[in-house]
VOBA-1610 file (N, C-alpha, C; in pm, whole numbers, padded with zeros to 5 digits, always signed):
BEGIN
Met+01666+14025-27861Met+01730+13911-27877Met+01817+13905-27742Lys+01814+13815-27651Lys+01903+13771-27548Lys+02000+13682-27624Thr+02116+13724-27579Thr+02249+13656-27612Thr+02277+13543-27458Leu+02321+13424-27490Leu+02349+13333-27426Leu+02474+13287-27432His+02529+13292-27296His+02646+13191-27339His+02690+13067-27281Leu+02713+12942-27358Leu+02741+12825-27307Leu+02852+12796-27280Ile+02913+12797-27207Ile+03071+12753-27174Ile+03120+12626-27176Cys+03213+12600-27238Cys+03263+12452-27237Cys+03415+12440-27266Ala+03473+12334-27244Ala+03629+12357-27181Ala+03659+12231-27223Ala+03611+12138-27189Ala+03641+11956-27231Ala+03571+11877-27261Arg+03603+11749-27288Arg+03506+11657-27394Arg+03353+11629-27303Pro+03333+11613-27215Pro+03234+11624-27065Pro+03124+11753-27080Asn+03240+11859-27132Asn+03122+11947-27149Asn+03054+11992-27283Phe+03128+11947-27419Phe+03093+11959-27528Phe+02953+11859-27544Met+02953+11734-27472Met+02856+11639-27496Met+02716+11690-27385Lys+02759+11822-27323Lys+02654+11830-27253Lys+02591+11971-27302Ile+02686+12051-27393Ile+02607+12181-27462Ile+02530+12166-27596Ala+02608+12013-27656Ala+02551+12006-27763Ala+02386+12012-27827Pro+02342+11927-27734Pro+02171+11900-27721Pro+02091+12033-27708Leu+02156+12103-27601Leu+02092+12297-27565Leu+02126+12344-27694Tyr+02266+12359-27721Tyr+02261+12467-27847Tyr+02205+12435-27941Arg+02175+12310-27996Arg+02098+12291-28080Arg+01952+12319-28049Ala+01916+12280-27951Ala+01770+12345-27935Ala+01738+12471-27946Leu+01849+12570-27826Leu+01798+12681-27863Leu+01857+12765-28022Lys+01884+12724-28068Lys+01939+12782-28198Lys+01810+12772-28307Asn+01722+12725-28240Asn+01600+12704-28340Asn+01486+12819-28226Glu+01543+12869-28120Glu+01446+12944-28069Glu+01453+13123-28165Ala+01319+13174-28149Ala+01357+13322-28213Ala+01411+13408-28116Trp+01398+13372-27984Trp+01413+13513-27901Trp+01556+13531-27841Cys+01639+13418-27904Cys+01791+13448-27837Cys+01878+13377-27923Ile+02013+13423-27887Ile+02139+13426-27979Ile+02235+13344-27860Pro+02226+13184-27899Pro+02303+13114-27835Pro+02459+13130-27879Glu+02541+13129-27778Glu+02707+13181-27835Glu+02781+13049-27732Ile+02857+12964-27818Ile+02948+12871-27769Ile+03093+12958-27702Val+03143+12929-27611Val+03236+12977-27560Val+03318+12905-27522His+03429+12840-27597His+03536+12713-27582His+03633+12759-27501Ala+03664+12733-27390Ala+03790+12785-27274Ala+03868+12714-27328Gly+03922+12643-27405Gly+04061+12544-27442Gly+04108+12457-27370Gln+04037+12402-27267Gln+04131+12304-27183Gln+04156+12184-27250His+04086+12129-27323His+04098+11989-27430His+04087+12040-27552Tyr+04221+12055-27658Tyr+04236+12130-27778Tyr+04250+12041-27888Glu+04328+11936-27845Glu+04367+11849-27961Glu+04252+11803-27995Tyr+04222+11706-28122Tyr+04138+11702-28249Tyr+04065+11621-28170Lys+04114+11511-28095Lys+04027+11344-28075Lys+03967+11402-27970Met+04027+11494-27868Met+03952+11538-27746Met+03876+11671-27738Ser+03851+11704-27921Ser+03775+11854-27848Ser+03690+11874-28030Gln+03763+11898-28120Gln+03676+11880-28220Gln+03648+11785-28333Ala+03680+11704-28236Ala+03581+11502-28287Ala+03425+11548-28251Phe+03443+11592-28137Phe+03303+11621-28060Phe+03211+11711-28116Phe+03309+11860-28156Phe+03236+11932-28263Phe+03140+11880-28409Asp+03259+11794-28455Asp+03208+11726-28540Asp+03052+11609-28565Asp+03136+11557-28452Asp+03014+11437-28402Asp+02885+11493-28396Phe+02857+11644-28339Phe+02729+11687-28270Phe+02688+11785-28398Arg+02788+11793-28519Arg+02722+11895-28575Arg+02740+12049-28524Leu+02811+12070-28427Leu+02825+12184-28369Leu+02897+12291-28439Pro+02866+12402-28472Pro+02934+12508-28545Pro+03093+12548-28473Pro+03204+12610-28540Pro+03306+12629-28457Pro+03280+12733-28315Ala+03351+12724-28231Ala+03292+12789-28113Ala+03299+12951-28168His+03178+13021-28097His+03166+13138-28146His+03289+13241-28052His+03370+13189-27938His+03483+13273-27869His+03567+13177-27821Tyr+03708+13186-27846Tyr+03798+13084-27799Tyr+03863+13152-27685Leu+03873+13086-27530Leu+03968+13159-27461Leu+04109+13112-27469Gly+04134+12974-27503Gly+04268+12965-27522Gly+04344+12853-27387Gly+04251+12834-27290Gly+04278+12798-27183Gly+04422+12706-27191Gly+04425+12615-27281Gly+04544+12510-27281Gly+04556+12378-27169Ser+04678+12364-27174Ser+04737+12226-27076Ser+04824+12267-26940Lys+04794+12331-26844Lys+04832+12400-26781Lys+04785+12332-26648Thr+04853+12408-26538Thr+04825+12363-26374Thr+04702+12431-26370His+04583+12380-26232His+04508+12401-26197His+04481+12583-26210Ala+04615+12634-26151Ala+04555+12737-26106Ala+04622+12808-26222Glu+04708+12799-26306Glu+04745+12882-26438Glu+04633+12857-26536Gln+04547+12792-26540Gln+04436+12755-26642Gln+04292+12813-26591Thr+04271+12810-26446Thr+04171+12894-26393Thr+04175+13074-26386Ala+04307+13074-26365Ala+04339+13219-26387Ala+04323+13307-26538Gln+04436+13186-26635Gln+04416+13270-26734Gln+04263+13258-26822Thr+04174+13135-26798Thr+04054+13157-26809Thr+03967+13277-26764Met+03984+13319-26651Met+03905+13380-26575Met+03914+13542-26630Ile+04070+13551-26659Ile+04110+13694-26713Ile+04069+13707-26894Ala+04069+13594-26987Ala+03999+13596-27082Ala+03848+13600-27104Tyr+03786+13565-27008Tyr+03648+13577-27017Tyr+03568+13670-26955Glu+03660+13735-26867Glu+03638+13858-26830Glu+03658+13978-26951Lys+03757+13982-26995Lys+03796+14068-27104Lys+03697+14043-27250Leu+03638+13874-27285Leu+03557+13897-27350Leu+03397+13951-27322Cys+03349+13934-27219Cys+03233+14021-27170Cys+03244+14166-27178Leu+03367+14216-27146Leu+03407+14383-27121Leu+03391+14448-27257Glu+03461+14354-27343Glu+03504+14430-27466Glu+03400+14354-27563Lys+03290+14308-27563Lys+03209+14279-27649Lys+03041+14286-27600Arg+02974+14292-27626Arg+02813+14254-27582Arg+02817+14153-27443Lys+02784+14179-27343Lys+02766+14122-27220Lys+02674+14015-27235Pro+02689+13915-27219Pro+02518+13785-27241Pro+02430+13834-27162Asp+02273+13806-27163Asp+02178+13820-27080Asp+02197+13710-26974Leu+02259+13563-26974Leu+02285+13473-26919Leu+02413+13376-26967Val+02456+13345-26847Val+02614+13307-26853Val+02565+13152-26848Val+02608+13025-26897Val+02540+12892-26883Val+02711+12847-26845Val+02688+12784-26739Val+02835+12682-26706Val+02756+12545-26691Val+02834+12443-26696Val+02818+12302-26739Val+02923+12238-26639Gly+02863+12130-26569Gly+02980+12035-26528Gly+03072+12088-26444Asp+03175+12043-26416Asp+03286+12060-26311Asp+03425+12093-26361Val+03426+12169-26460Val+03585+12144-26506Val+03640+12268-26440Asn+03776+12344-26462Asn+03780+12444-26439Asn+03770+12557-26509Ala+03728+12561-26600Ala+03655+12664-26652Ala+03517+12687-26593Thr+03436+12592-26564Thr+03310+12613-26515Thr+03332+12726-26395Leu+03406+12682-26306Leu+03427+12775-26195Leu+03519+12917-26215Ala+03603+12917-26337Ala+03650+13040-26344Ala+03545+13138-26427Cys+03469+13105-26509Cys+03391+13168-26598Cys+03265+13234-26485Ser+03217+13152-26403Ser+03135+13175-26288Ser+03158+13258-26215Ile+03296+13265-26165Ile+03388+13361-26097Ile+03401+13550-26164Ser+03430+13504-26299Ser+03420+13654-26408Ser+03285+13694-26411Ala+03218+13628-26460Ala+03065+13638-26475Ala+03039+13743-26353Lys+03044+13696-26236Lys+02948+13721-26131Lys+03016+13860-26037Lys+03183+13892-26087Lys+03242+13980-26043Lys+03198+14106-26104Ile+03146+14102-26277Ile+03060+14183-26328Ile+02942+14180-26320His+02872+14139-26250His+02765+14116-26201His+02646+14082-26304Leu+02680+13986-26419Leu+02588+13885-26477Leu+02499+13781-26430Pro+02432+13735-26448Pro+02331+13643-26401Pro+02428+13498-26435Val+02435+13394-26345Val+02483+13257-26404Val+02393+13139-26378Ala+02418+13052-26467Ala+02317+12937-26429Ala+02390+12804-26431His+02353+12721-26342His+02457+12571-26349His+02334+12449-26401Leu+02456+12441-26480Leu+02377+12335-26563Leu+02458+12198-26440Glu+02389+12085-26407Glu+02444+11964-26361Glu+02498+12032-26217Ala+02411+12142-26167Ala+02439+12163-26032Ala+02399+12057-25936Gly+02489+12080-25799Gly+02419+12012-25694Gly+02530+11861-25665Leu+02577+11832-25749Leu+02650+11731-25724Leu+02746+11711-25647Arg+02751+11620-25580Arg+02842+11619-25431Arg+02940+11480-25414Ser+03082+11464-25433Ser+03102+11349-25402Ser+03172+11356-25244Phe+03167+11455-25189Phe+03240+11487-25048Phe+03346+11440-25028Asp+03426+11460-25101Asp+03553+11424-25145Asp+03641+11568-25222Arg+03698+11627-25109Arg+03785+11733-25137Arg+03895+11768-25205Thr+03955+11609-25177Thr+04091+11592-25249Thr+04048+11597-25410Met+03942+11583-25470Met+03906+11595-25574Met+03902+11727-25636Pro+03979+11783-25762Pro+03956+11905-25805Pro+03797+11961-25821Glu+03744+11837-25912Glu+03632+11878-25968Glu+03543+11898-25844Glu+03544+11858-25713Glu+03445+11859-25607Glu+03486+12033-25589Ile+03626+12078-25552Ile+03590+12214-25506Ile+03555+12310-25639Asn+03553+12311-25764Asn+03480+12340-25864Asn+03337+12390-25880Arg+03276+12233-25817Arg+03130+12251-25790Arg+03086+12295-25664Leu+03168+12302-25564Leu+03169+12403-25457Leu+03140+12560-25465Val+03258+12572-25521Val+03254+12736-25559Val+03188+12775-25633Thr+03153+12689-25734Thr+03040+12716-25863Thr+02926+12747-25811Asp+02825+12626-25713Asp+02711+12651-25671Asp+02708+12743-25567Ser+02844+12815-25508Ser+02795+12914-25392Ser+02775+13029-25434Ile+02829+13055-25560Ile+02759+13189-25635Ile+02720+13224-25743Ser+02633+13108-25830Ser+02557+13077-25898Ser+02428+13147-25893Asp+02336+13177-25955Asp+02208+13224-25930Asp+02122+13160-25945Tyr+02121+13066-26054Tyr+02014+12938-26107Tyr+02093+12812-26137Phe+02009+12672-26046Phe+02046+12588-26040Phe+01956+12436-26092Trp+02019+12415-26197Trp+01959+12322-26292Trp+02013+12177-26245Thr+01948+12068-26177Thr+02000+11930-26106Thr+01967+11843-26186Pro+02046+11712-26182Pro+02003+11599-26261Pro+01951+11499-26173Ser+01931+11523-26045Ser+01842+11399-26003Ser+01819+11489-25824Lys+01737+11393-25754Lys+01690+11441-25661Lys+01791+11476-25525Asp+01896+11384-25552Asp+02022+11392-25438Asp+02057+11530-25434Ala+02081+11583-25540Ala+02159+11720-25592Ala+02057+11835-25554Asp+01939+11829-25556Asp+01828+11894-25525Asp+01864+11907-25352Asp+01885+11807-25320Asp+01894+11758-25133Asp+02033+11821-25119Asn+02135+11833-25143Asn+02249+11864-25147Asn+02228+12050-25126Leu+02156+12088-25236Leu+02177+12260-25262Leu+02068+12300-25126Lys+01991+12228-25098Lys+01891+12264-24992Lys+01949+12261-24873Arg+02040+12173-24848Arg+02116+12191-24721Arg+02222+12254-24725Glu+02282+12353-24836Glu+02408+12448-24823Glu+02291+12559-24832Gly+02139+12596-24839Gly+02081+12727-24804Gly+02047+12769-24921Val+02067+12709-25054Val+02026+12750-25164Val+01843+12797-25159Pro+01793+12875-25217Pro+01648+12911-25183Pro+01567+12808-25299Leu+01491+12735-25287Leu+01392+12638-25334Leu+01325+12687-25472Asp+01332+12829-25474Asp+01264+12871-25621Asp+01413+12911-25711Arg+01542+12886-25698Arg+01626+12882-25750Arg+01669+12717-25804Ile+01631+12633-25766Ile+01652+12487-25798Ile+01553+12442-25887Arg+01583+12393-25980Arg+01487+12319-26061Arg+01548+12195-26065Met+01482+12052-26087Met+01549+11959-26110Met+01516+11930-26300Val+01621+11952-26370Val+01546+11895-26506Val+01627+11805-26593Gly+01659+11726-26549Gly+01730+11577-26545Gly+01824+11564-26613Asn+01889+11469-26681Asn+01994+11429-26736Asn+02047+11472-26870Ile+02111+11619-26912Ile+02138+11651-27051Ile+02227+11531-27113Met+02282+11440-27058Met+02351+11343-27120Met+02244+11261-27188Ile+02172+11242-27124Ile+02075+11147-27184Ile+01988+11247-27320Asp+01996+11335-27326Asp+01933+11411-27463Asp+02047+11405-27578Thr+02176+11388-27517Thr+02258+11356-27591Thr+02281+11264-27704Tyr+02274+11136-27557Tyr+02217+11008-27662Tyr+02141+10973-27744Cys+02023+11014-27661Cys+01896+11024-27761Cys+01912+11095-27915Met+01949+11210-27908Met+02010+11311-28028Met+02070+11217-28136Met+02176+11101-28067Met+02287+11072-28175Met+02215+10928-28215Lys+02138+10901-28096Lys+02133+10742-28089Lys+02127+10647-28251Glu+02074+10707-28336Glu+02063+10625-28461Glu+02231+10622-28519Lys+02279+10706-28526Lys+02466+10725-28570Lys+02512+10646-28469Ile+02452+10628-28345Ile+02544+10515-28253Ile+02523+10396-28312Glu+02378+10361-28339Glu+02344+10201-28315Glu+02398+10184-28478Ser+02434+10274-28566Ser+02482+10215-28722Ser+02607+10193-28662Ser+02715+10249-28584Ser+02842+10245-28597Ser+02906+10113-28606Glu+02844+10005-28496Glu+02867+09887-28493Glu+03011+09894-28455Lys+03142+09976-28407Lys+03247+10023-28391Lys+03311+09867-28326Tyr+03268+09818-28313Tyr+03338+09680-28214Tyr+03378+09577-28302Lys+03291+09591-28441Lys+03332+09520-28547Lys+03481+09542-28604Ile+03514+09697-28573Ile+03693+09714-28615Ile+03750+09637-28522Phe+03727+09570-28392Phe+03822+09507-28315Phe+03827+09358-28350Gly+03724+09287-28435Gly+03672+09172-28448Gly+03622+09104-28370Leu+03521+09199-28271Leu+03454+09168-28141Leu+03305+09112-28193Lys+03253+09035-28118Lys+03073+09032-28106Lys+03011+09085-27979Lys+02885+09118-28009Lys+02824+09208-27918Lys+02831+09140-27757Lys+02843+09257-27674Lys+02810+09161-27532Lys+02942+09044-27505Glu+03020+09050-27559Glu+03155+08975-27566Glu+03275+09044-27508Tyr+03292+09160-27523Tyr+03385+09251-27473Tyr+03404+09344-27336Ile+03483+09404-27316Ile+03437+09470-27173Ile+03535+09648-27238Val+03423+09744-27195Val+03521+09865-27239Val+03605+09937-27126Leu+03707+10012-27121Leu+03805+10051-26993Leu+03845+10189-27019Thr+03794+10265-26970Thr+03845+10413-26977Thr+03910+10421-26799Leu+04033+10518-26816Leu+04135+10553-26697Leu+04181+10702-26723His+04149+10792-26652His+04188+10892-26661His+04221+10998-26522Arg+04178+10946-26423Arg+04176+11032-26290Arg+04336+11027-26216Pro+04375+11134-26174Pro+04473+11151-26120Pro+04534+11009-26045Val+04435+11012-25936Val+04474+10878-25834Val+04486+10755-25905Asn+04460+10738-25995Asn+04483+10600-26075Asn+04551+10622-26182Val+04587+10722-26234Val+04659+10735-26351Val+04826+10772-26336Asp+04830+10875-26246Asp+04954+10944-26235Asp+05068+10876-26171Val+05074+10780-26117Val+05178+10696-26012Val+05176+10552-26067Lys+05284+10519-26139Lys+05313+10408-26234Lys+05256+10309-26167Glu+05294+10240-25998Glu+05246+10178-25928Glu+05075+10141-25957Lys+04993+10253-25912Lys+04859+10245-25896Lys+04820+10175-26047Leu+04846+10254-26122Leu+04768+10197-26273Leu+04876+10090-26306Glu+04955+10032-26290Glu+05021+09912-26314Glu+04945+09789-26218Gly+04890+09809-26106Gly+04824+09751-26011Gly+04657+09732-26104Ile+04624+09809-26155Ile+04511+09852-26237Ile+04488+09747-26366Ile+04622+09763-26390Ile+04621+09673-26548Ile+04645+09559-26526His+04709+09473-26403His+04751+09357-26383His+04635+09308-26360Lys+04555+09347-26251Lys+04394+09313-26240Lys+04291+09263-26348Val+04280+09362-26424Val+04208+09378-26522Val+04260+09274-26627Gly+04382+09287-26652Gly+04437+09145-26706Gly+04423+08976-26700Gln+04347+08960-26575Gln+04300+08851-26567Gln+04192+08825-26575Ile+04094+08905-26651Ile+03940+08893-26679Ile+03955+08827-26823Asp+03890+08724-26839Asp+03894+08621-26966Asp+03725+08696-27066Leu+03807+08830-27055Leu+03720+08864-27191Leu+03819+08992-27242Pro+03808+09019-27376Pro+03890+09085-27466Pro+03827+09249-27381Ile+03947+09339-27385Ile+03899+09494-27343Ile+03991+09579-27419Ile+03869+09678-27491Ile+03888+09757-27546Ile+03935+09887-27450Phe+04045+09964-27483Phe+04074+10059-27358Phe+04151+10169-27458Pro+04023+10288-27485Pro+04046+10427-27532Pro+04176+10468-27428Val+04250+10502-27477Val+04361+10591-27430Val+04375+10728-27375His+04306+10764-27245His+04332+10930-27271His+04492+10950-27258Pro+04526+11110-27284Pro+04662+11152-27298Pro+04704+11149-27175Arg+04657+11161-27087Arg+04700+11183-26917Arg+04759+11033-26880Thr+04692+10940-26936Thr+04705+10803-26883Thr+04826+10746-26980Tyr+04822+10756-27144Tyr+04923+10769-27192Tyr+05039+10775-27132Lys+05099+10892-27098Lys+05243+10926-27006Lys+05287+10805-26927Ser+05185+10746-26863Ser+05194+10638-26738Ser+05208+10504-26804Leu+05136+10501-26881Leu+05137+10326-26946Leu+05238+10296-27030Lys+05299+10393-27068Lys+05388+10359-27183Lys+05522+10308-27080Ala+05532+10300-26953Ala+05630+10270-26883Ala+05568+10122-26849Ile+05484+10072-26853Ile+05438+09940-26795Ile+05425+09841-26903His+05524+09741-26894His+05560+09638-26989His+05585+09507-26909Pro+05520+09357-26943Pro+05437+09384-27085Pro+05294+09449-27034Leu+05205+09448-27135Leu+05075+09469-27111Leu+04992+09348-27131Pro+04904+09326-27084Pro+04815+09193-27041Pro+04775+09159-27239Gln+04733+09062-27263Gln+04707+09013-27364Gln+04588+09065-27452Asn+04470+09072-27376Asn+04351+09113-27349Asn+04305+09259-27359Leu+04395+09305-27362Leu+04418+09462-27374Leu+04410+09530-27521Ala+04330+09546-27519Ala+04355+09669-27719Ala+04328+09779-27698Leu+04476+09832-27687Leu+04459+10006-27696Leu+04418+10071-27823Cys+04377+10190-27794Cys+04343+10288-27939Cys+04346+10406-27846Pro+04346+10536-27971Pro+04363+10675-27905Pro+04216+10670-27868Pro+04198+10795-27813Pro+04034+10852-27765Pro+03953+10876-27886Leu+03852+10811-27862Leu+03759+10835-27978Leu+03640+10919-27944Gly+03604+10980-28078Gly+03457+11044-28088Gly+03350+10999-27996Tyr+03226+11057-27964Tyr+03144+11057-27932Tyr+03075+10908-27986Ile+03076+10949-28101Ile+02982+10820-28172Ile+03018+10697-28191Asp+03158+10699-28186Asp+03237+10554-28177Asp+03231+10472-28065Phe+03284+10574-27929Phe+03262+10561-27791Phe+03127+10482-27775Met+03079+10584-27802Met+02907+10533-27737Met+02886+10396-27795Ser+02897+10371-27958Ser+02872+10232-28011Ser+02950+10107-27918Leu+03074+10125-27901Leu+03126+10051-27809Leu+03086+10037-27677Val+03062+10138-27585Val+03015+10127-27469Val+02853+10031-27496Ser+02759+10084-27592Ser+02632+10011-27587Ser+02629+09869-27630Asn+02725+09813-27667Asn+02718+09686-27703Asn+02827+09581-27638Ser+02871+09654-27513Ser+02973+09581-27452Ser+02900+09490-27319Ala+02952+09394-27288Ala+02929+09335-27163Ala+02910+09406-27022Tyr+03042+09498-27017Tyr+02955+09601-26911Tyr+03141+09698-26916Val+03145+09766-26834Val+03217+09913-26872Val+03292+09916-26706Ile+03462+09888-26714Ile+03529+09940-26613Ile+03556+10118-26607Ser+03534+10171-26505Ser+03588+10311-26543Ser+03613+10379-26454Asp+03667+10561-26460Asp+03689+10623-26319Asp+03612+10742-26385Ser+03532+10746-26479Ser+03453+10843-26509Ser+03324+10901-26460Gly+03260+11009-26463Gly+03173+11074-26444Gly+03056+11019-26512Gly+03097+11074-26622Gly+02967+11054-26695Gly+02921+10929-26771Ile+03015+10842-26773Ile+03004+10666-26812Ile+02893+10619-26730Gln+02936+10698-26577Gln+02810+10630-26487Gln+02667+10659-26567Glu+02669+10771-26563Glu+02518+10806-26610Glu+02492+10756-26757Glu+02542+10757-26843Glu+02528+10667-26997Glu+02496+10549-26974Thr+02574+10456-26871Thr+02540+10311-26865Thr+02400+10280-26765Thr+02386+10376-26694Thr+02266+10365-26586Thr+02145+10401-26694Tyr+02151+10473-26813Tyr+02046+10475-26876Tyr+02043+10368-26984Leu+02145+10275-27005Leu+02133+10175-27125Leu+02142+10073-27036Ser+02074+10062-26922Ser+02089+09944-26812Ser+02251+09857-26879Ile+02352+09907-26890Ile+02481+09810-26873Ile+02578+09831-26722Pro+02589+09721-26691Pro+02690+09704-26557Pro+02795+09818-26595Cys+02793+09880-26498Cys+02928+09965-26476Cys+03002+09953-26350Phe+03174+09930-26363Phe+03217+09939-26259Phe+03309+10072-26218Thr+03308+10161-26104Thr+03356+10276-26113Thr+03494+10274-26018Leu+03584+10244-26065Leu+03710+10266-25979Leu+03749+10392-25920Arg+03663+10421-25800Arg+03681+10528-25733Arg+03608+10489-25600Asp+03634+10544-25487Asp+03579+10537-25365Asp+03448+10628-25350Thr+03440+10704-25450Thr+03307+10806-25414Thr+03291+10845-25535Thr+03187+10899-25528Thr+03078+10966-25671Thr+03015+11056-25654Glu+03018+11135-25732Glu+02916+11266-25741Glu+02772+11264-25801Arg+02738+11112-25831Arg+02613+11073-25914Arg+02593+10962-25860Pro+02566+10971-25699Pro+02532+10855-25607Pro+02389+10790-25672Val+02284+10836-25764Val+02179+10811-25787Val+02205+10682-25919Thr+02347+10702-25939Thr+02372+10543-26054Thr+02424+10434-25971Val+02423+10450-25855Val+02469+10370-25749Val+02308+10282-25677Thr+02258+10386-25625Thr+02143+10371-25549Thr+01988+10328-25667Val+01996+10375-25781Val+01940+10318-25859Val+01960+10266-26012Gly+02034+10338-26038Gly+02117+10293-26182Gly+02228+10139-26201Ser+02289+10145-26291Ser+02370+09981-26273Ser+02518+09998-26264Asn+02554+10076-26171Asn+02666+10159-26129Asn+02714+10063-26007Gln+02818+10040-25947Gln+02874+10001-25842Gln+03031+10051-25841Leu+03055+10087-25717Leu+03213+10150-25697Leu+03341+10051-25646Ile+03445+09996-25720Ile+03498+09928-25655Ile+03662+09960-25639Ser+03740+09868-25636Ser+03893+09907-25557Ser+03933+09813-25698Ala+04073+09846-25694Ala+04176+09787-25798Ala+04159+09628-25697Asn+04166+09628-25577Asn+04178+09504-25511Asn+04081+09388-25529Asn+03933+09465-25538Asn+03823+09407-25538Asn+03764+09374-25683Val+03822+09429-25774Val+03764+09401-25934Val+03716+09290-25979Leu+03837+09201-25952Leu+03799+09047-26001Leu+03638+08991-25942Glu+03638+09045-25810Glu+03536+08996-25723Glu+03401+09066-25759Lys+03387+09160-25798Lys+03269+09290-25821Lys+03220+09208-25924Ile+03286+09215-26058Ile+03250+09191-26190Ile+03157+09030-26201Lys+03175+08965-26083Lys+03121+08882-26090Lys+02940+08872-26071His+02922+09008-25993His+02819+09027-25939His+02754+09177-26031Pro+02718+09196-26161Pro+02687+09295-26239Pro+02513+09324-26184Lys+02472+09428-26192Lys+02364+09446-26194Lys+02294+09582-26284Thr+02166+09590-26353Thr+02128+09654-26436Thr+02072+09769-26423Gly+02006+09763-26274Gly+01955+09892-26206Gly+01808+09952-26269Ala+01750+10048-26259Ala+01680+10107-26332Ala+01702+10287-26381Ile+01598+10319-26469Ile+01665+10460-26493Ile+01589+10573-26404Pro+01686+10623-26387Pro+01617+10776-26256Pro+01505+10886-26352Pro+01442+10932-26261Pro+01328+11021-26310Pro+01391+11141-26405Leu+01311+11136-26526Leu+01346+11269-26573Leu+01487+11263-26668Trp+01519+11119-26693Trp+01656+11066-26786Trp+01560+11035-26870Asp+01492+11136-26940Asp+01405+11078-27060Asp+01470+11144-27194Gly+01585+11253-27203Gly+01588+11283-27349Gly+01487+11418-27365Lys+01482+11481-27269Lys+01356+11646-27271Lys+01443+11686-27156Thr+01562+11706-27112Thr+01637+11826-27035Thr+01637+11927-27091Ser+01668+11929-27203Ser+01707+12078-27308Ser+01532+12136-27307Glu+01443+12043-27341Glu+01328+12129-27344Glu+01308+12247-27239Arg+01315+12144-27094Arg+01285+12186-26964Arg+01365+12312-26948Ile+01519+12289-26953Ile+01596+12403-26959Ile+01550+12553-26993Ile+01523+12541-27167Ile+01472+12626-27226Ile+01335+12696-27163Ser+01277+12647-27125Ser+01140+12676-27017Ser+01205+12727-26901Ser+01299+12699-26834Ser+01333+12767-26676Ser+01443+12900-26778Ile+01504+12934-26900Ile+01563+13021-26936Ile+01453+13125-26960Lys+01360+13080-27027Lys+01238+13182-27060Lys+01188+13271-26919Glu+01203+13198-26824Glu+01117+13233-26669Glu+01223+13325-26657Ile+01352+13286-26661Ile+01470+13394-26580Ile+01483+13498-26641Leu+01481+13526-26759Leu+01455+13626-26876Leu+01343+13698-26875Glu+01235+13673-26827Glu+01131+13732-26823Glu+01099+13812-26680
//
C-alpha cells in the first residue's frame, strides 16, 4: 500500500483536497492522509469545510497558526519534517495551491528526498509583491511533478525549463468540488435568508492585504460599492473585519455576515447577479458558472478566467463603470469535474 500526504492549510486548500481525497479513499492500492498545517483554524475558516465535504479529521495536524509569513513557514517546515522522520515517510507528497504550507512542506519533503507533486502548478501573476507568487515560484522550482489547470500554466512551466514529461494538464480541481456538492448547493437557497431574490444581489469578498490592511484603501472600495443600486452580501474575512470596524457609517446596501461554509457561500454566488472580489478561486468558480466576476486586482495568476471566462480585472476607481459591461465567457478545457480522475491516473504512473 502506498501512502499519500495531501497537504492543506487554509480554506482554498480544503476545497481542493476534498474531491481528490474522496476519490483516493476508494482506491485499494493507496492510503491517502490529510495533513492540516493549521493556517486557518477557526471553525468557520476550517472545520466548517471539513463538515461540508464530509472529510474525516485531519490525520496529522501541524499547528501553523496565525503568525508572520516567516514564522508560519518555519514552524510548518519543522513540524512537517518531524512528522515524516518520526512516522512512516509518504510515497508521494501532494501540495496544493499557493499558501505558506505549500512552500513549507515542499521544501521539507525535498530536503529528505521525498517526491513532491504540485496540484495547481504553473500559475503566475508575475507580481512578486504577492506572497502567493513567491510560494508558487519556489514550490514549482523544486517539485517533481506538475498538475496544471490550464494551458497558460503549462506554458509558464515550459518557459521556466520544466521537462515536458513532468507536466500534465489535469484541469481545475475546484470544478470537481463544485460538481461533487452541486445538489446541496442548489438546495441551500442561502439568499432567501437575506430576503433577496435570484440575480437581484451582488456578492462581495475582500481579504488581500493590499485592499484591506490600509483603512483608507478599504474605505475607498466600500464607498464605491455603496453607490451600486443593488444589495450586496459581504461575508467578512477575519483579516478584513479588523479594518472594517473603523469605517463609519457603512453603506446601507451592504449586508455583512461572518465567513460562510462552502455550500452556503456557493449558493450565494451561483444565484447572484455578479461577484466583486479579490479572491483567486472565485474567479474560477464564476467562470464555470458563467457568472460575471469583477476582480479588484491589477494582476491575476488565472488569466484564462479573463481571456476565456467571465472575469474582468478592475480597480476601485473604475468599478462603477466596469460593472455596466459584464461578460459571461466560456468554460476552459478540462474544467469538467473529472480532474481527480486524471490526477489518480497520473499518481499511478508516478508510483509505478
